[in-house]
N, C-alpha and C positions, 0 to 999 in steps of 0.2 A: 706186659712186662717179660722179656725172653730171660729164662732161667737156663744156664747150661751147666753142665756135670762134666768136671774134669778128674779124671783117675789117676793114679801113680801107683801102681801096686795095691798096697793094703791102706793107702792114704788117698783122702780125694776130697773135692770141695764142688759145692754147687754155688755159682756166681752169676751176677747179672751180666748183661752183655757187655757193659762198659766196664767190668772186672773190678767196680769200686766197693762191692758188697759181697759178703760171703757167707757161707756155712760149712764147716770143715769136719770131715768124718774120719775115722779109721775103723777098717773091718777087722773084726776078730774072728777068726775060723771062718768055715763056710756059711754058717747061719745068722750071724750076728754083726751089727755095727755099731758105734758110738757116734753120737752128732755131739763133739765135743767143743764147738766155737762157733760165735756167730757174730759176726762184724758188719754194722751199718756206720758209715760216716754221719758224724752229727747233723752236716745240712740235709742229709735225706732220712733222718728219723721222722717217725711219724706218719710216713706214707705207705706202711704195710709191706715195706719190702724185705723184711726179716721173716715175716708171717708167710710170705711166698716162698722164700727159700726153705722154709721147713715143709711147706705143702710138697713142694718139689722133692725134697727129701723123701717124705713118707710114701709118696706116688712111686718112686724108685724102688724104696723098699718092699712096697707091695707087689711090685712087678718082678723083683728078683726073690721073693719069699724070704726075705731077712726080718729079724727082729732086731728092735730099735733101743738102744740104752740112751737115755736122753740127759747126758752129762751136763752140757751148758746149760744154765739158768734160764735163759730165753727158751730155749727149746723144752725143757721141762715144764715151763709155765704154759707154753702152748698145749701140750700133752694132757696138763690138767684141765684147762679150758676146753679141750675139743674133744670128748668122747670118742668122735668117728676116727681118731688117731689111735685108738687102745687096741686095735687089732694088731697093729704091728709094735707094740709095747713088750718089750721083754720084762718079763715079772721076776 
């Protein structure tokens, strides 16, 4: 699945190629990003799309040396389930 990142200043989103599913973010300062919302339409749920959006966001945060505040409930639960994401978690 192709995940793309769109950046608009301090805000942005990770989206599928079709643009129907997304995870939005807000940058806070130079070192922190808040993953604040995840949306996957009902017809696409259960296919792992939201998890792939989160994984793309975590990869991006690592590459940019950012710490993540997982504000979205889905993202927060992904961080709880996946200890490999903890290196980017803002404590």
